[in-house]
N, C-alpha and C positions, 0 to 999 in steps of 0.2 A: 504494500500500500504506500503510495507516494505521500510524503509529508508536507508538500507545498500546495497551498491554496485548496486544501480539501474542504469540500462543502459537506457539512454533517448536521444531523439532527441529534439533540439530546433527549433522553427519556428518563423520567423519574416517577416513582410510585411509592406511596406509603399506605399501610393499613393501620388499624388501631394497635395491633400487636407490634408492628414494625417501628412505630414511633417510640416504643419502649426500648428498641434496640439501637437507638441513636442514628437511625436512617431517616432523619427528617428531610422534608422537601428542601429546606434551606441548605442543609449539609450536602445533599446530593447535587443540587444545582451549582453550589460553590465549587465542588470537586470537578464537575463537568467543565465549568468555565475555565478553571485553572489548568486542567489537563489539555483542553483544546488550545489554550493560549500558549502553553509550553510546546505543543506540537506544531504550532503555526497554522492550525486549522480554523476555518470560519464556522462558528457555531450559529447556524441560521435561526434555529428556534429550539427551545426545550419544551417538550410536551409533558404535562404533569397530570397524573391521576392521583388525587388525594382521597384516601379512605376507601380504596378498592383492593380486594383480595387478588393475590397472584395465582389463585387456583383456577381461573378461567380468563379468557381474552375479551370478555364483554366489558370493556372499559372505554369510555368515550374518547379520551385523549389518545390512547393507543390506536383505536380505529381511525381517528382523524389523521394520525401520523402515517398509518399504512395507506390510507387513501391518497395522501399527498405524495407518497413514494411511488405509487402506481402512475401518477400523472406527471411527476417531475423527477428527473434524475438527481439522486443524492448519493454522495460517495459512501457514507457510512452512518450508522446509528450508534451512538455512544451511551452507555449506561454506567452507573457507578459500580453495580454488582449484578451478576447474572440473574439472581432471583428477583431483581427489580423488574426484569422483563416478564418472567413467569416462574412459578414454582412447580409447574407441571412438565414432566419430561416430554410428553407428547407435544404439548403446546410450544415448548421452547424450540424443539427441532422443527416443528411446522412453521413457526414464525420466521426462524432464521433461514431455513432452506426454501420454503415455498413463497414467502412474502419478501424477504430482504434479498437474499442471494439471487432469486429468480428475476429480480429487477435491477441487478447490478449494484446492490447496496451491501457493503460489508457490515459486520457487527463487531463492536469493540466493547470489552468490559474492562474498566479501569482496575478494579480490585483484584481480578484474577490475572491481569497483565497479559492478555492475549487478544488476537483478533482473527477474523476468518479469512484474512488475505493470505494466511500461511496454512499449509497442511497440518502443522502441529496445532494451530489454533482451532481448526475445524474439528480435530480429534478431541481436543480438550473440551469443546462445547458439549459433545455427546457425553463425555465422562462426568463433567460437572452438573449437567442437567439431571443425571441419575441421582446425584446427592441432593439436588434441590427438591426432587420428587420425594426422596427419603425423608428429608426434614419436614415436608408438608404432611407426609403420612404419619410421622411421629407426633406432630402437633394434633392431628385428628385423633390419633390413638389416645393421647393424654387427655384430650377434651372428653372423649367417650368414657374413659376410665373415671374421670371426675364425675360425670353424670351417673354412672353406675354406683360410684361411691355414695353420692347423695341419696340414691334410691335405697341402698343397703342401710344407710343411716336413718331412713324413715322419712325423708323429705320428698314432698310432692314435686313432680316435674311436669309442669303443664304449660310452659312457655308464657306464663303470666296470666293465662286464662283460668279464672277461678271456677270450679264446679259449683253447681247450684247448691246453696247451703253454706258456702264458705266465701271468705274474702282472701285474696292472695296478695300479700305485701311483704317485701324484703325476703322473698323466698320461703315464706312460711304461710300455712293455711290457718286462718282463724275463723271460728264459727260466726256466720251471719244469722242471727237468731230469727229474723223475719223470714228468711228463706228456709232455715232449718226446720221451723215448725211446719212448713209446707211439705218438706221431704218426709217428715214423720207422718203427716196426715196421708200422704200418698201410700205409704206402707200400710197404715191402718185401714184405709179404704180397700186396698187390694186384698188384704187378709179377711176383710168383711164380705168379700165376694164381688166387689165392683170390677168392671172391665177396665182395660187400659183407656179406652175412649171416654168412658164415664168419668174416670178420675181426671183425665185431661180437661174435660168440659167443666167439671166441678171446680178445679183449681183455677182455671182461667177466669171463671166468673167471680170467684170469691176473692182472689188476690190480684195485685198489680203485676206480679212477676209473669213473664211470658212463658206459657207452657204449651207443649205439643205432645202428641202421642209418643213420638220418638223419645222426647225428654223423659217422660214417665217411665218408659221401658228401660232407658239407660240408668236412671236413678235406682230402680228396683234391682238391677243386676250388678251395680257397682259396689264392690266391697270397700271402697274408700270410706263409705259411710259407717263402717264398723272399725275404722282406724287402720286400714291397709293402704299401701301405695304400690303402684305397678311401674316397672320399667323393663323394656326389652323382654317382655313375656314372663317376667318373674314378679312374684308378690312378696312384699316385705312388710314388717310391722311399722306403721307410721308414727310420727311424733305428734300428729295433730289429734285434736279431740274428736272422738266418734260422735255421730249424731243419732244413730240408730243402735239399739241393743242387738247383740249378736243373735240371740234366739229369734228375734223378729225377722232379721235379715235372712236367716236360715230357713225359717218357715215360709217366707215369701218366695224364695228361690226354689224350694221344694214344690210349692204350688205351681210355679211357672213351668216346671219341667215334669210335673206328675203325669202318670199314665192316664189318670182319670180325666185330666184336663184335655189331653190329646184325643180322648175318645168321646168327647161331648158332641152333640149332634150338629151344631152349626159351625160354619167356617170361622166366624169371628171368635167363637170360643176355642176352637182348635188352635188358632193362632191369634192370641190377643194383641199382637203387634202389627198385624197386617192392616194396612190403611184401607183396604177394600177398593171399591171402584167409585168413580166420580158420581155416577148416577144411581148408586145403590139406594134402594128404598123409594125411589121416585118414579120408576118405570112401571106402567100398567099396560096390559094387552087391551086394545080397543075392540077386540072381537069376542073374547070370552070373559074378560074382566080380571084374569089372573095377573099376578105380578110378573115382572121380568127379573131374571137373575143373570149374573155373570158366570159364564161357563166356557172354559177352553177358548178364550179370546173373543167370545161373542156374548151379547146380551140375548137371552132366549126366554120365550114365554114358558112359565112353569108347566102349563098344560101340555105344551109340545115337548119340552125337554124331559118331563117325567122324572126328574132327578129327586124330587121330594113329593111323593104321592099325595100327601095331605094338602098340598098347594094346588093340585090339579083341579081345574074348574070344568074344562071340556076336553076329554081325551082325544077328540078329533080336531082340535084347533090346529090350524096350519099357518098361523101368523108368522111373518118373516123374522129371521134372525138378523141381528145387526152386529157388525164388527164393532168392538168396544171403542177403539180409537175414533172410528168414523162417527158414531153416534155422539160420543163426548164432544167432538169438535163441532158437530152440527148444532147441538143444544147450546153450547157456549157462544157460537156465532149469533144465534137468535137472541140470547140474553144480552150479549154485548151490544147488539143493534138497538135493543130497548134502552139499555143503560145510557148509551151515548146520545140519545135523542129525547129531549124534553117533550117534544110534541107527541112522540110515540108513548111516553110514560103517561101523558095526560089522556090520550085516547084509551089506554088500558084502564086507567082509573075511572073514566067516564062510563066505560062499558060495564063496570062492576056495580054491585049493590052499594050505593053511596051511604046507606044507613047502617051497614054492617059494622059491628064493634067486636072487640076481643076482650074477654074477661081478664082482669089483672089479678094475678095470684098475690094478694097483699100479705097473706100469711107468710109466704116464702120470702117476700121482701123484708118483712119484719125480722125473720130469723137471720137473714143475711146481715141486717143492720146490727143485730145483737152480736153476731160473730165479729163484725168489724170493731165494735166497741171493745170486745175482749182482746182483740189483737192490739188495739191502741193501748189498753191498760197494761198488757204484757210488756210492750215495748217501753212504756214509761217506768215500769218496775225494774226492767233490766238496766235502764239508764240510772235509776236511783241506787242500784247496788254496784254500779260501775262496770257492768258487762259491755255496754255499748256507749261510745262517746256521743255527745250532743250533736255534733256535725253529721254523724252517721244516721242518727235517729230522726232528725228533723224532716228530711225529705220523705221518709217512709210514712211517718205520721201524717204529713200533708197529703200524700197519695191516698191513704186510707180514709182520711177525712173527706177528701173530694169524692171518693166512691160513696161514702155514706150520704153526703149531701145530695148526690144524684139519685140515690135510692129513696131518700126522704121526699124528694120532689115528686117521685112516682107515687109514693104513699099518699101525698096530699092531693094528687090528681084524682079525677073520677075513677070509679071502680071499673069502668069499661073505657077502652081506648079505641078510637076509630081505626078500622083496618087500614084505611088510607095512610094514616100516620106511621103505622108499623111498616107498611110496605115501602114508604119513602125512606125510612131509617134503614131498612134492609138494603135498599138500592145504594145508599151511601156506604154502608159496610162493604158491599160488593165492590164498589169503585175503588175503595182504599185498600182492601185486603186480598182480593182474589189473585191478582197477578203474582204476588210474592208468597202466597200461601201454599202449604203442603196439601196433599189430597184430602185429608180430614177437614182442614179448614175450608177448602174450596167447596167440599160437599155441604158443609154446614151453611156456608154463604148462599149456595144455590137453594138449599132447603128453606132459607129465609124468604126467598122470592117465589119459589115454585111449590105448589101443592102436589103436583104430579105431572108426568109426561106420558101422554097416551100414544101408543104405537098401533098403526093400522097399515100393515104392509110396509110400503116405503114412505108412508106419510106419518108425520109426528105432529102432535099438538101440545103446546105448553099451556098449563093451567096455572095462572098466577094466584098468589095468596091474597086475594081481594074479594 
């Protein structure tokens, strides 16, 4: 490599780890400038990637430098140390051979004192890149061993995401009493015979915490709630406080996996976690009046499918089967067309019985208000004994109070609510929740709008809750 009027680029990189190794950007750029000045080379530009790992080449400054090299001839790229370019053996060789040398650009590493303009330098690149890869692998191994060590010591490893019932701060789980009482209630309801979906609906109505059927399932199966932690397939005794007693957790999981549960008659009972199908419970045969069920990828009239004899109305019914995805999409399109058009909504309302009302279950509302009062009292007691700080309790009490105020407003309202008002509220719920909801939520939102969907051959009719 000629030493006169060489046109070169510099490249510098740091990550959080490397800043501790005294490879700061300032240190690297100063060394590059001094080296090029001593050699009499022209340092055209120094490309800098701050805070990027050397484990891959997805770095903005590196990619910008490579793009410039492809467009304009540059004699060499200079780095302070080989691992500044990459810590991956494969990436190092690819960058040097396929990106730099392929475009007539040599590679120079100051620290190792070699360059690719000589056969010895090219050989040393391969050798040293092996050691760069080795160091990277050792860092990864030490990191993994540290995480395993935390697991064995009983510390939860969740990437900062706290499981329901706990707060995660400074690497330690602490009980969130507001959520913990919900977790305990989920176990109690399940052992009392409630289904996963029933528990989800109950908790979602009663508390401000967001619950889904999947969350209920995961809570019931997670031994974290009896003081265990998991890492890389192993279970260890945790240092956090359990929320559920071990005999309750064991009983719930025995019930989940019991043979008697698998042999119950309905699909929902055989598999309490199965979300079911979007139109389950809404479909009716327009010819014989039987319900439709989902079976092997199709919605089928019970009379025609004959899968459950007690639901057969007419053994000779020949109503059409519908592919599940096709009928789901068709119904959703019709609902969306209504929801997106205020004039269509008004036409549906005008066609309905304007005088129809829905009886309000005020006894249920009163019970829920009493439950909210107990929750608020419990949170205040916990604050008084020092279990929960004031800043943590304030928002929860405000949320519960807001829930109670909304329920009290319903209690003070007339005993009967116009069906029109409920329908408009269901429309708003659909607008805001359907797109991002899971199957259970979407089915619930559809049920708020639809009483049934009647099937007659290839024709379907939607019956609104009005």
